[in-house]
N, C-alpha and C positions, 0 to 999 in steps of 0.2 A: 310163674304162677300156674299151678295145675289147672287145666281146663276140664270141662265137663267129662270127657271120656276117661280122664285119669281118676276122677272121683268114682266113676262106675267100676273101674278096676279095683279100687280100694274097697268098695262095697262088697264086691265078689270075694275079695281076699280075706274078709273078716267074718264070713258067714259061719265059720266054725264056732264063733262066740255067741251066736243067736240062741236065745233060750238059756244061756248060762248066767250065773250070778257073778258079780264083781266081788272078788275076795279081798282085794286091797286096791287102793288108788293113791298115787303120788305124783309129784311134779310141781312146777313153779307157777301154775295157773292160780289166779285170784278170782276167777269167774264164779267159783262155787266152793263151798267147804268140802274138801275131799272126803271127809267122814260120811257125808250124805250119800256118797256113791257106793259105799261098802254095803254088800248084800242086796244091792239093786239088781234086778233081773233085766237082761237085754231083751226087750220085746221085739225090736226090729232094727235094721239099718236101712236108711233111705238116703236118697240124694235129690237135690234140686239144683241144677246148674253146677256151680262151683262149691255148693254147700254139702258137706257130709253130715248126716243126721244120725245121732245115736239115740234111739227111742227107748226110754225107760218108763216104768209104770205111771209116774205122776208128772214127768217133764221130759224134755228132749234137750240133748246137748247139740248145739249147732257148731260145727267146725268149719272155719274158713282158713285156707292155707296161705292166703295173701300172696306176696311175691316169692318168699323163700321157704315156705313151709314144706314139711315132708312127714313121712310116717314109716314105721317098720313093724313087722309082725314077728313076734317071738325073739328076734335078735335085736338088742338095742344098738343104736348108732352112737358114735362119739360126738354127741351134740347135747345141748341143754334140753332136758325133757320137759315139755309143757304139760303133758298128761300121760301117765302110765296106768293102764288098767290091767290088773292081773286076774286071770281066770284059772280054773282047775285044769284047763287044757291048752293054756298058752297065754301070751301077753300081747297087748297092743300099745305101741309107743307113738306119740304125736309130738312133733317138734315145730317151733317157730310159727304157731298158728294162733288165730283168734278163736276164743271159745265163748259162747253165749248160751245162757239157759233160756229155753222157750217153754213157757207154762201153758200157752194156748194150744188148741187143736191145730195140728199142722195144716189141715184142710182149709183153715181160716187164715193161715199165715202165708201159704204158698199157692200160686196159680200153677198147677202142674201142667196145664196146657201151654205154658210158656217155656218149658224145658225141651230143648231140641232133641234130647235123647229119651224122653218119656213117651210111653205109649199114648198118653193123653194129648200129645202135641197137636196144636190146632193152627194150621196154615192160615186160615181165614182171620183168626184173631191177630196173628202176627201182621197181616196185611193192614188191618184196621189200626193197629198201634203205630205202624209206620206212617200211614196216611195222616195220623193225628199229629205227626211231627214233620211236616212237609219240608222244612228248611234245614233239616239235619243232614250232615254229610254221611255218606254211606259207611265210611270208616268208623264213625261214631255210632251209627245205628247198629252195626253188627256187634259192637261191644256193649250195647245197652242190655243189661241183664233182665230188664223187665220185658224185653221183646224176645231176645235170644239167650235165655239162661243156659250157661255152659259154654258159650262161644268165647274164645280168648283170642289173643293177638295172632297166634299161628293160624288158627282157623280163619280169622279175618283176612289175612294176607292171601292165603291159598284160595279162598272162596272168590275173592275179587279177581284173582288171576284166572280162575276157571271160567267165570262168566264174562271176562274181558271188560270189566268196568273199572274206571279210574277211581281211586279211593276218595278223591275230592268231589266226586259227583254228588248232586243234591237229590234227595229222595223224590221230591215232587217233579223233577225233570226226567226221572227214569221212565223209559217206555214200559208199558205194561208187561211185556215179555221179559224185560230185564228185572223188573221188580219181582216177578214170579220166580225167575232164576235165582235171585238173591235169597229169597225165602227158602226155596227147595234145596239149594246147594249148601246153605248153612246147616241143614239137617243131614244131608247126604254126606258131606265131608266129615261131619262129626262122627258118623258111623264108620267111615273109612279110617279116620284117625284112631278110633277105638280098636279096630281090627289090626291096624299096623302097629300100634303101641303094644298090644298083646303079643305080637310076633317079634317085637324088638326091632322093627324095621321102619319106624316112623320117619326118621331123618332122611332115609333113602328116598322117600317119596315127596319130600319138599321140592316144589318147583321154583318158588321165589323167596320164601322165608329164609333169611340170612344169605341168600345167593347173590351173585354178582352179574351173571349173564342171563338174559331172557332165553328160555329154551325154545320159544317160538321164533323170535326175530334175530336171535344171536347178536344182540347188542347189549351194552351195559344197562343194568337195572338201576332205578332210582331208589335211594334210601333216604327217607325223611321221617321226622316226628310230626305227625299230622293230626288235625282235629282237636276238639276240646280234651280228648283223652291223652293227646300228646304221646301216643305210643309209636314205636318203631314200625315203619311201613315200607314194604318193598314192592315195587310195581314197575311196569313197563309203560312208558309214555307213548309207545308206538301202537301196541295192540290192545291196550286197555283204554276204552273210549271215555272221554270226559263229558258228562252231562251236567253242565253248570252255567249259570249266568256269569259273565265276566266280572260285573260289578260286585256280585256276592262273593265270588272267589277271591277277588282282590282284597275285599274287606276282611275276609277270614284270614288270608295270608298276612295282612297288615297286623291283625291281632296277635298272630303267632310270632311275627317279627318283633313286636313291642314286648311280648312276654320274654322272648329270647334275650333281647337287649337288656331288659330289667334284671334277669337272672345273671347275665354276664357282668353287669355293673355291680350287682350285689356281691358277687364272688370277688371282684377286684377290690372292693371296699374291705372285705374281710381279710384279704391277703395283705393289704396296706396296714390294717390294724394289728396284724401279727408281727409286722416288720419292726425289729428293735430299733429304738432311737439311739443315736450316738451321743 
């Protein structure tokens, strides 16, 4: 899933189309009648977190790339095209994405201060939002787009390793300095991510994401699907401190185990159903 920095890169890549009219539109999207896009002028391109926004005179197209979405400029890829916009100076292709029409004023729809890469980012607001959800695990909090718009799984894993906090730590039990570090590094790492991705060296800078050995302790890292988001999490049990009540942590792990067992049982039932009878 493209994270906030990737959307910033897309926004910069399509600036050539700003102020241009859409000469034709095609693709397999059902979000809007494609004929309504023809002759529409691109007023602006904006982003909020993982949302790419194509601003037209009377409405905005919100693009969310989900898990497998992608785009290309001028050269089409060998994929099913969700939306193709043709201009007199080039083409924009969008693939495997969710498209939604927004009729309202974007300032009423989006809280720009919640976007970690936006100039309007407000650290104090993020702190208040976190304190309003005291029992949330930090691994879930970082992926909450209402608090940290633009932060994805890579940023989550790397930020928690940077600040040496265990992903199953609970917000209300974080010391003030760790809570501050969580908020600041979510933004700092997002800008590092942006710089490294532009230079095509992002993966070289990963310390724990998809890695096997902790670069600090030189011991095996733990890989688990954690939290309500159930996303892949890489962490070191030695140098990332756990701030959690044992009873709360056990309850959370019990829920995850029950969910895992349910999904495993469901998969087994499906396999048996497919087995031909003699």
